[in-house]
C-alpha positions in Angstrom: -20.3 -10.2 8.4 -17.9 -7.7 10.0 -14.7 -9.9 8.9 -15.8 -9.8 5.2 -16.3 -6.0 5.3 -12.8 -5.7 6.7 -11.3 -8.0 4.4 -13.0 -6.2 1.6 -11.5 -3.3 2.7 -7.9 -4.6 2.8 -8.3 -6.0 -0.5 -8.9 -2.7 -2.1 -6.4 -0.8 0.1 -3.3 -3.2 0.2 -3.0 -3.6 -3.8 -3.4 0.2 -4.0 -0.7 0.9 -1.7 1.7 -1.7 -3.2 1.1 -0.1 -6.7 1.8 3.4 -5.5 5.0 2.2 -3.7 5.9 0.4 -7.0 5.1 3.7 -8.9 7.2 5.7 -6.6 10.3 3.4 -6.0 10.5 0.7 -8.4 10.6 2.0 -11.8 11.5 -1.4 -13.4 8.6 -3.2 -12.2 5.0 -2.3 -13.6 2.6 -1.0 -10.8 -0.2 -2.6 -12.5 1.5 -6.1 -12.5 2.1 -5.6 -8.7 -1.2 -4.6 -8.0 -2.7 -7.4 -9.8 -0.5 -10.0 -8.2 -1.5 -8.4 -4.7 -5.1 -8.8 -5.6 -4.8 -12.4 -6.7 -2.8 -13.4 -3.6 -5.3 -11.6 -1.2 -7.9 -13.3 -3.3 -6.4 -16.7 -2.7 -6.4 -16.0 1.0 -9.9 -14.3 1.4 -11.9 -16.9 -1.0 -11.4 -19.7 1.8 -12.8 -17.4 4.6 -15.7 -16.1 2.6 -16.8 -19.6 1.8 -17.2 -20.6 5.5 
């Protein structure tokens, strides 16, 4: 249960941090696109762990 809570916290923090970095440093890329891509990548990692 603790692992799922920590993964959920990381699922919220990492895309937010990436979107912030994209907003501050990469004007050519949309921050929303990077945030959504991070959520999709993390979901593909967390889903098999959560199913166990």
